[in-house]
C-alpha positions in Angstrom: -3.6 -30.8 -16.7 -1.8 -29.6 -13.5 -2.3 -26.0 -14.5 -6.0 -26.4 -14.8 -6.3 -28.1 -11.5 -4.3 -25.2 -9.9 -6.7 -22.8 -11.5 -9.7 -24.7 -10.2 -8.4 -24.8 -6.8 -7.7 -21.0 -6.8 -11.1 -20.2 -8.5 -12.8 -22.3 -5.5 -10.7 -20.4 -2.9 -11.7 -17.0 -4.2 -15.3 -18.3 -4.4 -15.1 -19.4 -0.8 -13.6 -16.1 0.5 -16.1 -14.2 -1.5 -19.1 -16.2 -0.2 -18.0 -15.8 3.5 -19.5 -12.3 4.0 -22.7 -13.2 2.0 -23.7 -15.5 4.6 -24.3 -12.5 7.0 -26.3 -10.6 4.5 -30.2 -10.1 5.1 -33.0 -8.5 3.2 -34.4 -5.3 4.8 -38.0 -4.6 3.8 -38.4 -0.8 4.1 -42.1 0.4 4.2 -42.8 4.0 3.9 -45.9 6.1 4.0 -47.6 6.5 0.6 -47.0 9.8 -1.4 -50.4 11.2 -2.6 -52.2 10.3 -4.6 -51.0 6.7 -3.7 -52.7 5.2 -0.9 -50.8 2.0 -0.3 -47.4 2.1 1.6 -44.1 2.2 -0.5 -42.1 -0.9 -0.1 -38.5 -1.3 -0.9 -36.2 -4.3 -0.7 -32.6 -3.4 0.4 -29.8 -5.3 2.2 -28.0 -5.3 5.3 -25.2 -7.2 7.4 -25.7 -9.1 10.6 -22.7 -7.9 12.4 -23.5 -8.8 16.1 -25.3 -12.2 16.9 -26.7 -12.2 20.4 -28.6 -14.8 22.2 -31.9 -12.6 22.3 -31.2 -9.8 19.9 -28.9 -9.1 16.9 -27.5 -6.1 15.2 -28.0 -5.4 11.5 -26.0 -2.8 9.7 -27.3 -0.9 6.8 -27.3 2.6 5.2 -29.3 5.4 6.9 -30.6 6.9 3.5 -32.3 3.5 2.9 -34.2 3.3 6.0 -34.9 7.1 6.6 -38.6 7.8 7.0 -39.6 4.1 7.4 -42.7 3.2 9.3 -41.4 -0.5 9.5 -38.1 -2.4 8.6 -38.7 -6.2 8.9 -35.8 -8.5 8.2 -36.0 -11.5 5.9 -33.5 -14.3 5.2 -33.6 -17.7 3.5 -32.7 -20.7 5.8 -32.8 -24.2 4.2 -35.2 -23.0 1.4 -37.5 -21.4 3.9 -38.2 -17.6 4.1 -37.9 -16.5 7.7 -39.1 -12.8 8.8 -38.1 -10.9 12.0 -39.4 -7.7 13.4 -36.9 -4.9 13.6 -36.3 -1.4 14.4 -33.8 1.2 14.0 -31.9 2.0 17.1 -29.3 4.4 15.8 -28.9 6.4 12.5 -26.4 8.8 11.4 -26.8 10.9 8.1 -23.3 12.1 7.9 -21.9 8.5 7.7 -25.0 7.0 6.2 -25.1 4.4 8.8 -27.8 2.8 10.7 -28.1 0.0 13.1 -31.2 -2.2 13.5 -32.0 -4.4 16.4 -33.7 -7.6 15.5 -35.0 -9.8 18.4 -34.7 -13.6 17.7 -32.4 -13.3 14.6 -29.3 -15.7 14.8 -26.5 -15.7 12.3 -24.7 -18.8 10.8 -21.7 -16.3 10.5 -21.8 -12.6 11.6 -19.9 -10.4 9.4 -16.3 -10.3 10.8 -14.8 -6.7 10.5 -11.4 -7.1 12.3 -9.3 -7.6 9.1 -6.2 -5.5 9.0 -5.1 -3.2 6.1 -3.7 -2.9 3.5 -6.4 -4.7 1.6 -5.3 -8.0 -0.1 -6.5 -9.7 -3.2 -9.4 -12.1 -2.4 -9.9 -10.3 1.0 -13.7 -10.0 1.6 -15.0 -6.3 1.6 -18.4 -4.7 1.8 -19.8 -1.3 0.7 -21.6 0.8 3.2 -22.3 4.5 3.7 -20.7 7.7 2.3 -16.9 7.9 2.2 -14.4 10.2 0.9 -10.7 9.3 0.6 -9.7 12.7 1.2 -11.7 13.1 4.3 -12.8 9.7 5.5 -15.0 11.1 8.4 -16.2 14.3 6.8 -19.7 14.7 7.2 -19.9 16.9 4.2 -19.0 14.0 1.8 -21.4 13.8 -1.1 -20.1 10.5 -2.4 -22.6 7.9 -2.4 -23.0 4.3 -2.5 -26.0 2.3 -3.9 -26.5 -0.2 -1.0 -24.7 -2.5 1.2 -23.2 -5.4 -0.7 -20.4 -7.9 -0.1 -17.6 -8.5 -2.5 -14.0 -9.6 -2.9 -10.8 -7.8 -3.9 -9.4 -8.9 -7.1 -6.5 -7.8 -9.5 -7.2 -4.7 -11.6 -8.2 -5.0 -15.1 -5.8 -3.6 -17.7 -8.3 -1.0 -18.7 -8.6 0.4 -15.3 -4.9 0.1 -14.6 -4.1 2.2 -17.7 -6.6 4.8 -16.9 -5.8 5.3 -13.2 -2.2 4.3 -12.8 -1.8 6.6 -9.8 -4.8 5.4 -7.9 -3.9 1.6 -7.4 -4.1 -1.7 -8.9 -7.0 -3.5 -7.1 -10.5 -3.9 -7.9 -13.6 -5.3 -6.1 -16.2 -7.7 -7.5 -19.7 -7.3 -6.4 -22.2 -10.3 -6.5 -25.4 -10.5 -8.5 -23.7 -11.2 -11.5 -22.4 -7.8 -11.6 -18.6 -6.9 -11.5 -17.6 -3.3 -10.8 -14.0 -2.3 -11.6 -13.1 -0.4 -8.4 -9.6 0.8 -7.7 -8.0 0.8 -4.3 -7.2 4.3 -3.6 -5.7 4.2 -0.1 -4.3 0.7 1.1 -3.8 1.9 4.8 -7.3 2.9 5.4 -8.8 0.3 3.0 -10.8 2.7 0.8 -11.6 1.5 -2.6 -13.0 3.8 -5.4 -13.3 4.2 -9.1 -14.9 6.6 -11.6 -18.5 5.7 -12.8 -17.4 5.5 -16.4 -14.1 4.8 -18.4 -11.4 7.5 -18.5 -10.5 10.5 -16.3 -13.2 13.1 -15.9 -13.4 15.2 -12.6 -17.1 15.8 -13.3 -17.9 12.0 -12.8 -18.8 11.2 -9.2 -16.8 8.4 -7.5 -18.6 5.2 -6.3 -16.8 3.8 -3.3 -16.7 0.6 -1.3 -14.7 0.2 2.0 -13.0 -2.4 3.8 -13.8 -3.8 7.2 -11.2 -1.4 8.9 -12.8 1.5 7.3 -16.4 0.5 8.6 -14.9 -0.1 12.1 -13.3 3.5 12.1 -16.4 5.0 10.8 -18.5 3.3 13.6 -16.1 4.1 16.2 -16.9 7.7 15.4 -20.6 7.1 14.9 -20.8 5.6 18.3 -18.9 8.2 20.0 -15.8 5.8 20.7 -12.2 7.2 20.2 -10.5 5.3 17.5 -7.2 3.8 18.9 -6.4 1.5 15.9 -6.7 -1.6 18.1 -10.4 -2.2 18.6 -12.0 -4.8 16.6 -15.6 -4.4 15.3 -16.8 -6.8 18.1 -15.2 -4.6 20.8 -16.7 -1.5 19.3 -20.1 -3.2 19.2 -19.9 -4.5 22.8 -19.7 -0.9 23.9 -22.9 0.2 22.2 -25.9 0.4 24.4 -28.8 -1.3 22.8 -32.3 0.4 23.2 -34.5 -2.6 23.0 
């Protein structure tokens, strides 16, 4: 009985940790011009994170390839069962790191995404996926490794299967939401890069899907924003030095 209570408590702690970053998630509606012979605009629903909450304008982080060529990028989120929609615009984008910043007037966040965690990544530490990343050259603009979208998640213990297949890579995974669990192995504890092959087994021809921890995103944004990375700046400090064009 006592063991069951301990397991329930641990499960609730994991769930709470995993849910924290999700409170900063918003839906980005990407509208693009129609491709002939279509006549109606093409609409896509992707995700982004509120990373800076301002009294008049907030910042949302998403992937550049998701909003490239968009004619409009309104933001939606659910508050107390009601859908709220806000006008937004892309103010910065960078194809090399696949990062885009959106300014959203009037948007306020219950919990902006906190990106000042310190490596190495720990079990149950929140992480997100964003942008292109290469563990051999984190800020190399020629990286061809791609992520599907921005998603929150939570680092967990590696499954036996992944552990046996990739012993040299690490022993941690990240669990993504929406009922889908992807087994990702932590490749670099210091930088917080997490990755795994797309299928079971070792095959050099299979591309790697990566998720990155908050420290990695902070480092990428430092470079993306033209700010030297000194290893000490928090995400909030980095963002405070960005000049918003609103």
